[in-house]
C-alpha positions in Angstrom: 10.8 -4.9 73.8 13.2 -2.7 72.0 15.1 -5.7 70.7 11.9 -7.3 69.5 10.9 -4.2 67.5 14.4 -4.1 66.1 14.3 -7.7 65.0 10.9 -7.2 63.4 12.2 -4.1 61.6 15.2 -6.1 60.3 12.9 -8.9 59.0 10.6 -6.4 57.3 13.5 -4.7 55.7 14.9 -8.0 54.4 11.4 -8.9 53.1 11.0 -5.5 51.4 14.5 -5.9 49.7 13.6 -9.4 48.6 10.3 -8.4 47.1 11.8 -5.4 45.4 14.5 -7.6 43.9 12.0 -10.1 42.7 9.9 -7.3 41.0 13.1 -5.8 39.6 14.3 -9.2 38.2 10.8 -9.8 36.7 10.6 -6.4 35.0 14.2 -5.9 34.0 15.9 -8.5 32.0 19.5 -7.5 31.3 19.6 -9.8 28.2 17.2 -9.4 25.3 17.4 -11.6 22.2 15.7 -12.2 18.9 15.6 -14.9 16.3 17.6 -14.6 13.0 15.4 -14.8 9.9 15.9 -14.9 6.1 15.2 -11.7 4.3 15.4 -10.1 0.9 16.0 -6.4 0.7 15.7 -4.2 -2.4 18.0 -1.4 -3.3 16.2 0.9 -5.7 15.1 4.3 -6.7 11.6 5.5 -5.8 10.0 7.4 -8.7 6.7 8.6 -10.0 6.2 6.8 -13.3 4.3 8.2 -16.2 2.9 5.6 -18.5 3.2 6.1 -22.3 1.2 3.7 -24.5 0.0 3.5 -28.1 -3.6 4.6 -27.6 -6.3 5.2 -30.2 -9.6 7.0 -29.6 -12.7 5.0 -30.4 -15.4 7.0 -32.2 -19.1 6.2 -32.6 -20.6 8.2 -35.4 -24.0 6.5 -35.2 -27.0 7.9 -33.4 -28.8 5.7 -30.9 -28.2 4.1 -27.5 -25.0 2.3 -26.8 -24.8 -1.1 -25.2 -21.3 -2.2 -24.3 -20.5 -5.8 -25.0 -17.3 -5.8 -23.0 -16.4 -4.5 -19.6 -14.1 -1.5 -18.9 -10.4 -2.5 -19.2 -11.3 -5.7 -20.9 -9.2 -7.0 -23.7 -10.7 -7.1 -27.2 -9.4 -8.7 -30.4 -9.1 -6.8 -33.7 -12.5 -6.8 -35.2 -14.2 -7.7 -31.9 -17.5 -6.0 -31.0 -17.0 -3.2 -28.4 -20.7 -2.0 -28.3 -24.0 -2.5 -30.1 -26.0 0.6 -31.1 -29.7 0.4 -30.5 -32.3 2.8 -31.7 -33.7 3.5 -28.2 -32.6 3.6 -24.6 -35.3 1.0 -23.6 -33.7 -1.5 -26.1 -30.3 -0.9 -24.6 -31.6 -1.4 -21.1 -33.3 -4.6 -22.1 -30.1 -5.9 -23.6 -28.3 -5.1 -20.3 -30.9 -6.9 -18.3 -30.7 -9.8 -20.8 -27.0 -10.2 -20.2 -27.5 -10.4 -16.4 -30.3 -13.1 -16.8 -28.1 -15.0 -19.2 -25.3 -15.2 -16.6 -27.8 -16.6 -14.0 -29.0 -19.2 -16.5 -25.5 -20.3 -17.3 -24.6 -20.6 -13.6 -27.6 -22.8 -12.9 -26.9 -25.1 -15.8 -23.3 -25.3 -14.8 -24.3 -26.3 -11.3 -26.8 -29.0 -12.6 -24.0 -30.5 -14.8 -21.7 -30.6 -11.8 -23.1 -33.9 -10.5 -20.0 -36.2 -10.2 -20.0 -36.3 -6.4 -17.0 -38.7 -6.4 -14.9 -36.1 -8.1 -15.8 -33.3 -5.6 -13.2 -32.2 -3.1 -14.9 -30.4 -0.2 -11.6 -28.9 1.0 -10.9 -27.5 -2.5 -14.4 -26.1 -2.6 -14.0 -24.4 0.8 -10.6 -22.9 -0.3 -12.2 -21.5 -3.5 -15.2 -20.1 -1.4 -12.8 -18.3 1.0 -10.8 -17.1 -2.0 -13.8 -15.4 -3.6 -14.9 -13.9 -0.3 -11.4 -12.4 0.1 -11.6 -10.9 -3.4 -14.9 -9.3 -2.6 -13.7 -8.0 0.8 -10.3 -6.7 -0.5 -11.9 -5.1 -3.6 -14.4 -3.3 -1.5 -11.8 -2.1 0.9 -9.4 -0.8 -1.8 -12.2 0.7 -4.0 -11.4 -1.6 -7.0 -14.9 -2.7 -7.8 -14.3 -4.0 -11.3 -14.2 -7.7 -10.3 -16.7 -7.8 -7.5 -19.7 -8.8 -9.7 -17.9 -11.8 -11.3 -16.6 -12.9 -7.9 -20.1 -12.7 -6.4 -21.5 -15.0 -9.2 -18.6 -17.5 -8.8 -19.1 -17.4 -5.0 -22.8 -18.3 -5.3 -22.0 -21.1 -7.8 -19.4 -22.6 -5.4 -21.8 -22.4 -2.4 -24.4 -24.3 -4.5 -21.9 -26.9 -5.5 -20.9 -27.4 -1.9 -24.6 -27.9 -0.9 -24.9 -30.6 -3.6 -21.7 -32.2 -2.6 -22.8 -32.4 1.1 -26.1 -34.2 0.1 -28.5 -31.2 0.0 -31.0 -31.7 -2.7 -31.4 -28.6 -4.9 -34.1 -28.2 -7.5 -33.5 -25.3 -9.9 -36.1 -26.4 -12.5 -38.8 -23.8 -11.5 -36.2 -21.0 -11.2 -34.7 -22.0 -14.5 -38.0 -21.9 -16.3 -38.8 -18.4 -14.9 -35.4 -17.1 -16.0 -35.6 -18.6 -19.5 -39.1 -17.0 -19.9 -37.7 -13.6 -18.7 -34.7 -13.9 -21.1 -37.0 -14.6 -24.1 -39.1 -11.5 -23.2 -36.1 -9.3 -22.8 -34.6 -10.5 -26.1 -37.8 -9.6 -27.9 -37.8 -6.2 -26.2 -34.2 -5.5 -27.1 -34.6 -6.4 -30.7 -31.6 -6.3 -33.1 -29.0 -3.5 -33.0 -28.8 -1.5 -36.1 -25.1 -0.8 -35.8 -22.0 -2.3 -34.2 -18.8 -0.5 -32.9 -15.8 -2.8 -33.5 -12.1 -2.6 -32.6 -9.8 -1.7 -35.4 -6.9 -3.3 -33.5 -6.5 -5.5 -30.5 -6.0 -4.0 -27.1 -7.6 -3.1 -23.8 -10.8 -0.9 -24.1 -11.3 2.0 -21.7 -14.6 3.9 -21.8 -12.9 7.2 -20.8 -10.2 9.3 -22.2 -7.8 11.6 -20.3 -6.4 13.9 -23.0 -2.9 12.4 -22.9 -3.5 10.0 -25.8 -1.6 12.1 -28.3 0.5 14.1 -25.8 2.2 11.0 -24.5 3.0 9.3 -27.7 5.6 6.4 -28.0 6.8 8.0 -31.2 7.9 11.1 -29.3 10.2 9.5 -26.7 13.2 11.6 -27.5 11.2 14.8 -26.6 10.2 13.6 -23.1 12.6 15.5 -20.9 12.2 16.7 -17.2 11.0 20.1 -18.6 8.4 18.2 -20.8 7.0 16.4 -17.7 7.0 19.6 -15.6 4.7 21.2 -18.1 2.6 18.2 -19.0 -1.0 19.0 -19.7 -3.8 17.1 -21.3 -5.1 18.2 -24.7 -8.8 18.7 -25.5 -10.2 16.6 -28.3 -12.2 18.3 -31.0 -13.8 15.0 -32.2 -17.4 14.2 -31.5 -18.8 10.8 -30.6 -15.8 9.8 -28.5 -16.8 6.7 -26.5 -13.4 5.5 -25.2 -10.1 4.3 -26.4 -8.1 1.2 -27.2 -4.8 0.7 -25.3 -2.3 -1.4 -27.3 -1.1 -4.5 -25.5 2.3 -4.5 -27.2 5.4 -2.5 -26.1 4.7 0.5 -23.8 6.9 2.8 -21.7 7.4 4.3 -18.3 9.0 7.8 -18.0 10.4 8.8 -14.6 12.2 11.9 -13.6 15.4 11.3 -11.6 18.4 13.3 -10.4 21.4 13.5 -12.7 23.4 11.4 -10.2 20.7 8.7 -10.2 20.5 8.7 -14.0 24.2 7.6 -14.1 23.1 4.3 -12.7 21.2 3.4 -15.9 22.6 2.0 -19.2 20.5 1.7 -22.4 19.6 -1.9 -23.0 19.9 -2.9 -19.3 17.2 -5.3 -18.0 15.6 -4.3 -14.7 12.5 -4.8 -12.6 10.0 -2.3 -11.4 7.9 -2.7 -8.2 4.4 -1.3 -8.4 1.4 -1.0 -6.0 -0.8 -3.0 -8.4 -2.3 -6.4 -7.4 -2.2 -7.8 -11.0 1.4 -6.6 -11.6 3.3 -6.1 -8.3 6.6 -6.5 -10.3 7.2 -6.0 -14.0 10.2 -6.6 -16.2 11.6 -3.6 -18.0 14.4 -2.5 -20.3 16.2 0.9 -20.2 15.2 2.4 -23.5 16.9 5.8 -23.2 18.0 8.5 -20.7 17.0 12.1 -21.7 19.1 14.8 -19.9 17.5 18.2 -19.0 18.8 21.5 -20.6 20.4 22.4 -17.3 21.9 19.0 -17.0 20.8 18.7 -13.4 18.0 16.1 -14.0 17.1 13.4 -16.4 14.2 11.3 -17.5 14.7 7.5 -17.6 12.5 5.8 -20.1 11.8 2.1 -19.6 10.1 -0.2 -22.1 7.8 -3.1 -21.1 5.9 -5.8 -22.9 3.7 -6.9 -20.0 0.1 -5.6 -19.9 -3.0 -6.0 -17.8 -6.3 -4.4 -17.2 -4.9 -2.4 -14.2 -1.9 -1.2 -16.2 -4.0 -0.2 -19.2 -6.0 2.2 -17.0 -3.1 3.6 -15.1 -1.5 6.9 -16.2 0.9 7.7 -13.2 1.9 5.9 -10.1 4.5 5.4 -7.4 7.1 2.8 -8.3 10.5 1.6 -7.4 13.1 0.9 -10.0 15.1 -2.1 -8.6 18.8 -1.8 -9.0 19.8 -4.8 -6.9 18.4 -7.3 -4.5 20.2 -8.7 -1.4 19.1 -12.0 0.2 20.6 -13.3 3.4 20.1 -13.2 7.2 18.3 -10.3 8.7 20.1 -9.1 11.8 19.2 -6.2 14.1 21.7 -3.4 14.1 21.5 -3.5 17.9 23.0 -7.0 17.8 26.2 -6.0 16.0 29.4 -6.1 18.1 33.1 -5.5 17.5 35.6 -8.0 18.9 39.4 -8.2 18.5 40.4 -11.6 17.2 43.7 -13.2 16.2 43.9 -14.2 12.6 46.7 -16.3 11.1 47.5 -15.9 7.4 48.9 -18.4 4.9 52.4 -17.5 5.9 51.8 -18.4 9.5 51.8 -14.8 10.7 49.3 -13.8 13.3 47.6 -10.4 13.5 44.9 -9.0 15.8 42.0 -7.6 13.8 38.7 -6.2 14.8 35.8 -8.3 13.5 32.1 -7.5 13.3 29.8 -10.2 14.7 26.9 -11.1 17.0 26.6 -13.1 20.2 24.5 -16.2 19.8 22.8 -17.9 22.7 23.5 -21.6 23.1 21.9 -23.1 26.2 22.9 -20.9 29.2 26.0 -19.3 27.5 26.7 -16.9 24.7 29.2 -17.2 21.9 30.7 -14.6 19.5 30.0 -15.4 15.8 31.6 -13.2 13.0 29.2 -12.0 10.3 29.7 -10.5 6.8 27.4 -7.6 6.2 26.3 -7.5 2.5 23.7 -4.7 2.7 22.8 -2.0 5.2 19.6 -0.2 4.1 19.4 3.5 4.7 17.2 4.6 7.7 16.7 1.0 8.8 17.4 -0.7 12.1 18.7 -3.9 10.5 21.4 -5.2 8.2 21.5 -8.2 5.8 24.3 -10.7 6.5 25.7 -13.3 4.1 24.4 -16.8 4.8 27.2 -19.3 5.0 27.1 -23.1 5.1 30.4 -23.5 7.1 30.4 -24.7 10.7 30.4 -21.9 13.3 28.7 -19.4 10.9 25.5 -17.6 11.7 22.4 -19.6 10.7 18.7 -19.0 10.3 16.7 -19.4 13.5 19.8 -18.7 15.7 19.0 -16.7 18.9 21.2 -13.6 19.0 21.6 -11.0 21.8 20.3 -7.5 20.9 20.6 -6.1 24.4 23.2 -7.0 27.0 26.3 -5.6 28.7 29.8 -7.0 29.2 29.3 -9.8 26.6 32.1 -12.4 26.2 32.5 -16.0 25.0 31.1 -18.4 27.5 29.2 -15.8 29.6 26.4 -17.5 31.6 23.0 -15.9 31.2 19.7 -16.6 33.0 
């Protein structure tokens, strides 16, 4: 009886050890790997950029109700109409409603003319529909509502086109007659504006002013120092009838305060790129215009010139940016994968020396192999490095599987 209990105990112990080992093996993998990918890293200086543009205040000296003929941040040509001036608010309101009805009429007519079913690509229509939906959703999420109305109208037009393309009969005649009747009534109610406000020069129109139009003047670049930016304040305009401003779409500038050491990296005339948070201009080309040193010579203002302009840029005064100094493209490798190994190197004279090489262990089938790498960039506070991509045999390649966790690595080691 005692022997039987002992045997059972041994069997139970063996089973317990076996189960424990299986659980341990399942939960603890002594080897962890990852796949090598291509990557481009940016080495730059993070700054807060202050935008300096040629801006002119738009004045309306006429009495009456304004009806804007262009949207905020929309480009207008020299001599173009910015707004009509009506005698009463009711006329201005009728003109606004008239514009909305006109858009609906134009959309319907455009749909009716789009009747070449053989030329319709359903997949293309679906792609455009999803694109407009994404614009509406992303604009709502980010608070940039300026393009939602246009996206909505285009979305409805695309959906109607798809209905026609898929054989659905759509009759807009009754709706079109009603809209044309409404348009005629609104046109009569609006009447004729007694004055027009036109643009003296081309540029982007903004219906607001921020007081920096004269303070941040492109003609005063030499005076923009760190002390100037520290004490930057808007000025109050004494003019009456201010209805907005025109932002020039020619050369404009970015002023950024940097440390004196960082300022040494810039040379006048140097062409660089600036990364922004803007959707329309995520990256812009700039030229180093000048570097203004502070009185204490501990800081400086780098002034960059640019000739790219958009609606978003025209309405932006300050923003977080990165001045790109250099880009590094290559293979992204986890810092945990880097290993050192002593290898024998033979020079041109036939002499052999033992040197320590940096590399990684790649997985090939059931074994690992040491592969040397050349690190071209190691970003600060990052857990990866960028390695040079080489075409030669035996070099690290994209999609290689490398060991990021493992002990006692050596060439030919068998792994599970």
